[in-house]
N, CA, C and O atoms as CSV, one atom per row, in Angstrom:
chain,resi,resn,atom,element,x,y,z
A,1,MET,N,N,123.089,21.403,216.016
A,1,MET,CA,C,121.835,22.151,216.887
A,1,MET,C,C,121.382,22.041,217.657
A,1,MET,O,O,121.316,22.942,218.493
A,2,LEU,N,N,120.837,20.921,217.801
A,2,LEU,CA,C,120.197,20.155,219.124
A,2,LEU,C,C,120.675,19.669,220.189
A,2,LEU,O,O,119.985,19.229,221.109
A,3,ASP,N,N,122.329,19.713,220.156
A,3,ASP,CA,C,123.264,18.837,221.102
A,3,ASP,C,C,123.386,19.550,222.594
A,3,ASP,O,O,124.046,19.100,223.531
A,4,TRP,N,N,122.560,20.825,222.598
A,4,TRP,CA,C,122.794,21.390,223.839
A,4,TRP,C,C,121.992,20.427,224.710
A,4,TRP,O,O,122.327,20.395,225.894
A,5,MET,N,N,120.954,19.609,224.311
A,5,MET,CA,C,119.990,18.727,225.258
A,5,MET,C,C,119.840,17.530,224.959
A,5,MET,O,O,118.818,16.879,225.178
A,6,ALA,N,N,121.332,16.934,224.175
A,6,ALA,CA,C,120.914,15.465,223.782
A,6,ALA,C,C,119.993,14.625,222.888
A,6,ALA,O,O,119.850,13.408,222.767
A,7,TRP,N,N,119.203,16.074,222.087
A,7,TRP,CA,C,118.399,15.683,221.514
A,7,TRP,C,C,118.478,14.998,220.463
A,7,TRP,O,O,119.591,15.101,219.948
A,8,THR,N,N,117.435,14.017,219.652
A,8,THR,CA,C,117.763,13.137,219.006
A,8,THR,C,C,116.865,13.858,217.600
A,8,THR,O,O,116.472,15.004,217.818
A,9,ILE,N,N,116.571,13.350,216.390
A,9,ILE,CA,C,115.757,14.053,215.542
A,9,ILE,C,C,114.529,13.351,215.630
A,9,ILE,O,O,113.672,14.021,215.055
A,10,PRO,N,N,114.016,12.206,216.132
A,10,PRO,CA,C,112.668,11.633,216.686
A,10,PRO,C,C,112.345,12.490,217.336
A,10,PRO,O,O,111.389,13.188,216.998
A,11,THR,N,N,113.137,12.750,218.648
A,11,THR,CA,C,112.603,13.324,219.784
A,11,THR,C,C,112.285,14.565,219.262
A,11,THR,O,O,111.112,14.720,219.603
A,12,ALA,N,N,112.718,15.790,218.477
A,12,ALA,CA,C,112.432,16.672,217.728
A,12,ALA,C,C,111.421,16.688,217.016
A,12,ALA,O,O,110.752,17.699,216.802
A,13,LEU,N,N,111.137,15.297,216.458
A,13,LEU,CA,C,109.633,15.686,215.525
A,13,LEU,C,C,108.683,15.023,216.660
A,13,LEU,O,O,107.471,14.903,216.478
A,14,VAL,N,N,109.245,14.662,217.683
A,14,VAL,CA,C,107.211,14.356,218.672
A,14,VAL,C,C,107.290,15.735,219.350
A,14,VAL,O,O,106.186,16.019,219.816
A,15,PHE,N,N,108.242,16.722,219.574
A,15,PHE,CA,C,107.991,17.863,219.927
A,15,PHE,C,C,107.191,18.835,218.922
A,15,PHE,O,O,106.147,19.431,219.185
A,16,VAL,N,N,107.917,18.864,217.704
A,16,VAL,CA,C,106.842,19.591,216.881
A,16,VAL,C,C,106.038,19.151,216.241
A,16,VAL,O,O,105.367,19.858,215.489
A,17,PHE,N,N,105.876,17.901,216.347
A,17,PHE,CA,C,103.903,17.178,216.106
A,17,PHE,C,C,102.780,17.505,217.323
A,17,PHE,O,O,101.570,17.686,217.184
A,18,VAL,N,N,103.490,17.519,218.421
A,18,VAL,CA,C,102.621,18.257,219.577
A,18,VAL,C,C,102.648,19.672,219.565
A,18,VAL,O,O,101.640,20.116,220.115
A,19,PHE,N,N,103.511,20.664,219.095
A,19,PHE,CA,C,103.034,21.896,219.207
A,19,PHE,C,C,102.326,22.167,217.677
A,19,PHE,O,O,101.550,23.106,217.497
A,20,GLY,N,N,102.645,21.364,216.777
A,20,GLY,CA,C,101.812,21.263,215.675
A,20,GLY,C,C,99.988,21.210,216.133
A,20,GLY,O,O,99.101,22.032,215.907
A,21,CYS,N,N,99.961,20.173,216.690
A,21,CYS,CA,C,98.443,19.430,216.896
A,21,CYS,C,C,97.817,21.025,217.951
A,21,CYS,O,O,96.595,21.128,218.055
A,22,ILE,N,N,98.455,21.814,218.443
A,22,ILE,CA,C,98.056,22.430,219.514
A,22,ILE,C,C,98.303,24.294,218.355
A,22,ILE,O,O,97.697,25.296,218.735
A,23,GLY,N,N,98.907,24.332,217.518
A,23,GLY,CA,C,98.609,25.263,216.603
A,23,GLY,C,C,97.488,24.911,216.165
A,23,GLY,O,O,96.569,25.727,216.089
A,24,LEU,N,N,97.361,23.740,215.827
A,24,LEU,CA,C,96.203,23.370,214.765
A,24,LEU,C,C,94.970,23.372,215.360
A,24,LEU,O,O,93.953,23.389,214.668
A,25,LEU,N,N,94.931,23.356,216.586
A,25,LEU,CA,C,93.882,23.145,217.875
A,25,LEU,C,C,93.426,24.793,217.992
A,25,LEU,O,O,92.255,25.117,218.191
A,26,ALA,N,N,94.264,25.535,217.875
A,26,ALA,CA,C,94.289,26.969,217.797
A,26,ALA,C,C,93.128,27.858,216.863
A,26,ALA,O,O,92.104,28.485,217.136
A,27,PHE,N,N,93.996,27.497,215.438
A,27,PHE,CA,C,93.459,27.789,214.211
A,27,PHE,C,C,92.112,27.292,214.286
A,27,PHE,O,O,91.214,27.981,213.804
A,28,LEU,N,N,91.815,26.034,214.901
A,28,LEU,CA,C,90.395,25.485,214.517
A,28,LEU,C,C,89.180,26.486,215.491
A,28,LEU,O,O,88.051,26.871,215.188
A,29,GLU,N,N,90.086,26.691,216.877
A,29,GLU,CA,C,89.376,27.608,217.650
A,29,GLU,C,C,88.722,28.687,217.036
A,29,GLU,O,O,87.520,28.746,216.775
A,30,VAL,N,N,89.522,29.481,216.835
A,30,VAL,CA,C,88.978,30.825,215.569
A,30,VAL,C,C,87.993,30.741,214.525
A,30,VAL,O,O,86.967,31.378,214.284
A,31,ARG,N,N,88.891,29.286,213.685
A,31,ARG,CA,C,87.750,29.138,212.416
A,31,ARG,C,C,86.309,29.036,212.781
A,31,ARG,O,O,85.325,29.579,212.280
A,32,THR,N,N,86.488,27.792,214.278
A,32,THR,CA,C,84.833,27.186,214.955
A,32,THR,C,C,84.926,27.527,216.283
A,32,THR,O,O,85.424,26.560,216.859
A,33,PRO,N,N,84.711,28.362,217.012
A,33,PRO,CA,C,84.352,28.273,218.171
A,33,PRO,C,C,83.545,27.185,219.196
A,33,PRO,O,O,82.408,26.787,218.944
A,34,GLY,N,N,84.086,26.894,220.030
A,34,GLY,CA,C,82.960,25.692,220.826
A,34,GLY,C,C,83.741,24.962,220.673
A,34,GLY,O,O,83.545,24.495,221.795
A,35,GLY,N,N,84.850,24.109,220.148
A,35,GLY,CA,C,85.292,22.931,220.535
A,35,GLY,C,C,84.674,21.757,220.384
A,35,GLY,O,O,84.814,20.754,221.084
A,36,ASP,N,N,83.858,21.935,219.276
A,36,ASP,CA,C,82.940,20.605,218.972
A,36,ASP,C,C,82.780,19.570,220.079
A,36,ASP,O,O,83.293,18.451,220.123
A,37,PRO,N,N,81.967,20.156,220.969
A,37,PRO,CA,C,81.824,19.336,222.114
A,37,PRO,C,C,80.977,18.059,222.327
A,37,PRO,O,O,79.810,18.425,222.465
A,38,ARG,N,N,81.079,16.683,222.414
A,38,ARG,CA,C,79.882,15.647,222.204
A,38,ARG,C,C,80.320,14.672,222.834
A,38,ARG,O,O,81.461,14.677,223.294
A,39,HIS,N,N,79.507,13.677,222.966
A,39,HIS,CA,C,79.542,12.673,224.132
A,39,HIS,C,C,79.689,11.603,223.686
A,39,HIS,O,O,79.013,11.167,222.754
A,40,GLY,N,N,80.630,10.956,224.288
A,40,GLY,CA,C,81.153,9.172,223.616
A,40,GLY,C,C,81.010,8.386,224.702
A,40,GLY,O,O,80.200,8.605,225.603
A,41,ILE,N,N,81.832,7.394,224.650
A,41,ILE,CA,C,82.059,6.285,225.479
A,41,ILE,C,C,82.282,6.158,226.525
A,41,ILE,O,O,82.183,5.100,227.147
A,42,LEU,N,N,82.871,7.923,227.242
A,42,LEU,CA,C,83.490,7.538,228.121
A,42,LEU,C,C,82.149,8.336,229.235
A,42,LEU,O,O,82.194,8.591,230.438
A,43,GLY,N,N,81.217,8.520,228.378
A,43,GLY,CA,C,79.936,8.981,229.406
A,43,GLY,C,C,79.888,10.689,229.361
A,43,GLY,O,O,78.834,11.310,229.230
A,44,ILE,N,N,80.802,11.123,229.453
A,44,ILE,CA,C,81.094,12.747,229.729
A,44,ILE,C,C,81.218,13.502,228.121
A,44,ILE,O,O,81.289,12.990,227.003
A,45,GLU,N,N,81.208,14.973,228.584
A,45,GLU,CA,C,81.385,15.667,227.185
A,45,GLU,C,C,82.528,15.777,227.199
A,45,GLU,O,O,83.139,15.897,228.260
A,46,THR,N,N,83.233,15.764,225.796
A,46,THR,CA,C,84.549,16.015,225.688
A,46,THR,C,C,84.853,16.384,224.397
A,46,THR,O,O,84.413,15.699,223.473
A,47,THR,N,N,85.879,17.853,224.065
A,47,THR,CA,C,85.798,18.630,222.845
A,47,THR,C,C,87.070,18.342,222.490
A,47,THR,O,O,87.689,17.428,223.035
A,48,ARG,N,N,87.649,19.193,221.417
A,48,ARG,CA,C,88.538,18.732,220.669
A,48,ARG,C,C,89.761,18.656,221.508
A,48,ARG,O,O,90.538,17.719,221.324
A,49,GLY,N,N,90.063,19.778,222.636
A,49,GLY,CA,C,91.080,19.587,223.407
A,49,GLY,C,C,91.429,18.601,223.870
A,49,GLY,O,O,92.513,18.026,223.766
A,50,ASP,N,N,90.053,18.197,224.704
A,50,ASP,CA,C,90.217,17.160,225.669
A,50,ASP,C,C,90.579,15.519,224.875
A,50,ASP,O,O,91.066,14.569,225.487
A,51,ARG,N,N,90.147,15.510,223.194
A,51,ARG,CA,C,90.470,14.366,222.895
A,51,ARG,C,C,91.919,14.400,222.508
A,51,ARG,O,O,92.461,13.318,222.286
A,52,LEU,N,N,92.605,15.493,222.402
A,52,LEU,CA,C,93.706,15.728,222.034
A,52,LEU,C,C,94.917,15.029,223.097
A,52,LEU,O,O,95.889,14.313,222.859
A,53,PHE,N,N,94.291,15.671,224.519
A,53,PHE,CA,C,95.065,15.638,225.610
A,53,PHE,C,C,95.193,13.939,225.817
A,53,PHE,O,O,96.218,13.293,226.038
A,54,ILE,N,N,93.954,13.506,225.686
A,54,ILE,CA,C,93.827,12.017,226.251
A,54,ILE,C,C,94.187,11.059,225.202
A,54,ILE,O,O,94.129,9.843,225.383
A,55,SER,N,N,94.662,11.761,223.796
A,55,SER,CA,C,95.026,10.965,222.933
A,55,SER,C,C,96.698,11.095,223.183
A,55,SER,O,O,97.368,10.069,223.066
A,56,ILE,N,N,97.279,12.219,223.486
A,56,ILE,CA,C,98.728,12.228,223.666
A,56,ILE,C,C,99.388,11.354,224.869
A,56,ILE,O,O,100.549,10.946,224.887
A,57,LEU,N,N,98.239,11.124,226.033
A,57,LEU,CA,C,98.548,10.778,227.675
A,57,LEU,C,C,98.623,9.585,227.188
A,57,LEU,O,O,99.712,9.035,227.354
A,58,GLY,N,N,97.500,8.764,226.416
A,58,GLY,CA,C,97.209,7.386,226.136
A,58,GLY,C,C,98.361,6.852,225.547
A,58,GLY,O,O,98.903,5.816,225.932
A,59,THR,N,N,98.777,7.625,224.519
A,59,THR,CA,C,100.025,7.177,223.655
A,59,THR,C,C,101.388,7.505,224.232
A,59,THR,O,O,102.409,7.003,223.762
A,60,VAL,N,N,101.399,8.348,225.251
A,60,VAL,CA,C,102.702,8.033,226.440
A,60,VAL,C,C,102.852,6.858,226.892
A,60,VAL,O,O,103.806,6.098,226.729
A,61,PHE,N,N,101.471,6.636,227.724
A,61,PHE,CA,C,101.572,5.719,228.445
A,61,PHE,C,C,102.094,4.028,227.465
A,61,PHE,O,O,102.981,3.279,227.875
A,62,ILE,N,N,101.236,3.779,226.116
A,62,ILE,CA,C,101.306,2.968,225.286
A,62,ILE,C,C,103.012,2.652,225.107
A,62,ILE,O,O,103.590,1.648,225.523
A,63,MET,N,N,103.606,3.763,224.395
A,63,MET,CA,C,104.860,4.063,224.636
A,63,MET,C,C,105.667,3.061,225.635
A,63,MET,O,O,106.200,1.981,225.381
A,64,LEU,N,N,105.591,3.655,226.635
A,64,LEU,CA,C,106.320,3.605,227.723
A,64,LEU,C,C,106.098,1.853,227.817
A,64,LEU,O,O,107.081,1.117,227.731
A,65,ALA,N,N,104.794,1.335,227.990
A,65,ALA,CA,C,104.469,-0.149,228.383
A,65,ALA,C,C,105.147,-0.959,227.454
A,65,ALA,O,O,105.646,-2.016,227.840
A,66,TRP,N,N,105.255,-0.508,225.973
A,66,TRP,CA,C,106.038,-1.111,224.746
A,66,TRP,C,C,107.552,-1.236,225.075
A,66,TRP,O,O,108.195,-2.284,225.129
A,67,LEU,N,N,108.041,0.149,225.304
A,67,LEU,CA,C,109.354,-0.141,225.484
A,67,LEU,C,C,109.583,-0.846,227.121
A,67,LEU,O,O,110.710,-1.338,227.179
A,68,GLY,N,N,108.965,-0.977,228.166
A,68,GLY,CA,C,109.422,-1.761,228.898
A,68,GLY,C,C,108.886,-3.520,229.013
A,68,GLY,O,O,109.312,-4.404,229.756
A,69,LEU,N,N,108.040,-3.554,228.191
A,69,LEU,CA,C,107.584,-4.777,227.780
A,69,LEU,C,C,108.502,-5.729,226.631
A,69,LEU,O,O,108.876,-6.893,226.774
A,70,TYR,N,N,108.715,-4.840,225.494
A,70,TYR,CA,C,109.169,-5.418,224.482
A,70,TYR,C,C,111.068,-4.512,223.720
A,70,TYR,O,O,111.899,-4.833,222.871
A,71,GLY,N,N,110.883,-3.348,224.691
A,71,GLY,CA,C,112.095,-2.936,224.391
A,71,GLY,C,C,112.106,-2.054,222.897
A,71,GLY,O,O,111.086,-1.638,222.348
A,72,THR,N,N,113.312,-1.901,222.456
A,72,THR,CA,C,113.310,-1.161,221.217
A,72,THR,C,C,113.232,-2.041,220.068
A,72,THR,O,O,113.291,-3.208,220.453
A,73,PRO,N,N,113.103,-1.928,218.594
A,73,PRO,CA,C,112.498,-0.626,218.216
A,73,PRO,C,C,110.720,-0.575,218.963
A,73,PRO,O,O,110.192,-1.458,219.640
A,74,LEU,N,N,110.229,0.534,218.614
A,74,LEU,CA,C,109.151,0.887,219.042
A,74,LEU,C,C,108.195,0.976,218.086
A,74,LEU,O,O,107.289,1.781,218.306
A,75,TRP,N,N,108.159,0.131,216.721
A,75,TRP,CA,C,106.953,0.587,215.535
A,75,TRP,C,C,105.699,-0.294,216.450
A,75,TRP,O,O,104.520,0.004,216.642
A,76,GLY,N,N,106.332,-1.231,216.807
A,76,GLY,CA,C,104.953,-2.124,217.328
A,76,GLY,C,C,104.186,-1.031,218.293
A,76,GLY,O,O,102.998,-0.830,218.041
A,77,GLY,N,N,104.653,-0.478,219.132
A,77,GLY,CA,C,104.122,0.439,220.161
A,77,GLY,C,C,103.592,1.761,219.027
A,77,GLY,O,O,102.601,2.340,219.471
A,78,LEU,N,N,103.988,2.198,217.944
A,78,LEU,CA,C,103.736,3.234,217.200
A,78,LEU,C,C,101.992,3.105,216.297
A,78,LEU,O,O,101.145,3.924,215.938
A,79,GLY,N,N,102.159,1.410,216.228
A,79,GLY,CA,C,100.844,0.957,215.657
A,79,GLY,C,C,99.735,1.006,216.325
A,79,GLY,O,O,98.623,1.164,215.821
A,80,ILE,N,N,100.074,0.822,217.951
A,80,ILE,CA,C,98.978,0.626,218.996
A,80,ILE,C,C,98.666,1.971,219.252
A,80,ILE,O,O,97.548,2.215,219.708
A,81,ALA,N,N,99.405,2.830,219.053
A,81,ALA,CA,C,99.527,4.631,219.299
A,81,ALA,C,C,98.627,5.579,218.028
A,81,ALA,O,O,98.338,6.776,217.997
A,82,ILE,N,N,98.369,4.515,217.100
A,82,ILE,CA,C,97.988,5.286,216.076
A,82,ILE,C,C,96.352,4.679,216.485
A,82,ILE,O,O,95.424,5.485,216.551
A,83,VAL,N,N,96.179,3.544,216.683
A,83,VAL,CA,C,95.185,2.641,216.569
A,83,VAL,C,C,94.113,3.800,217.898
A,83,VAL,O,O,92.997,4.310,217.994
A,84,TRP,N,N,95.236,3.704,218.569
A,84,TRP,CA,C,94.120,4.768,219.853
A,84,TRP,C,C,93.967,6.014,219.522
A,84,TRP,O,O,92.912,6.518,219.906
A,85,TRP,N,N,94.886,6.865,218.761
A,85,TRP,CA,C,94.444,7.906,218.273
A,85,TRP,C,C,92.868,7.945,217.479
A,85,TRP,O,O,91.917,8.656,217.802
A,86,VAL,N,N,92.932,6.979,216.386
A,86,VAL,CA,C,91.670,6.941,215.741
A,86,VAL,C,C,90.519,6.777,216.524
A,86,VAL,O,O,89.475,7.420,216.416
A,87,PHE,N,N,90.874,5.503,217.647
A,87,PHE,CA,C,89.483,5.044,218.516
A,87,PHE,C,C,89.138,6.205,219.325
A,87,PHE,O,O,87.978,6.400,219.688
A,88,VAL,N,N,90.379,7.206,219.704
A,88,VAL,CA,C,89.616,8.430,220.852
A,88,VAL,C,C,89.263,9.425,219.625
A,88,VAL,O,O,88.552,10.330,220.060
A,89,TRP,N,N,89.502,9.558,218.327
A,89,TRP,CA,C,88.721,10.792,217.779
A,89,TRP,C,C,87.507,10.233,217.648
A,89,TRP,O,O,86.626,10.753,218.332
A,90,LYS,N,N,87.193,9.296,216.948
A,90,LYS,CA,C,85.585,8.416,216.690
A,90,LYS,C,C,85.285,8.261,217.497
A,90,LYS,O,O,84.073,8.461,217.413
A,91,LYS,N,N,85.608,7.880,218.849
A,91,LYS,CA,C,84.461,7.520,219.700
A,91,LYS,C,C,84.478,7.819,221.243
A,91,LYS,O,O,83.690,7.161,221.923
A,92,VAL,N,N,85.134,8.565,221.758
A,92,VAL,CA,C,85.249,9.286,222.920
A,92,VAL,C,C,84.862,10.828,222.983
A,92,VAL,O,O,84.976,11.451,224.039
């Protein structure tokens, strides 16, 4: 089913995760409008969507850096990315 783009199962799972996060944000926005804005260590007001974008963008850079410096497997990069997500959602 995924042969048309030579996707692998992990690649498909990443896309499912991203679209799942967007769906969850849409649900939360309908349930509690406003995006839960708050000031963090960046000194700017961020909403849930901003924090999701910062988390995903940071994860991409972490994984690319890990791949460039250490190669595969990417488990170390995944661990750092999880710590990054927790940091962004708690502090930013």
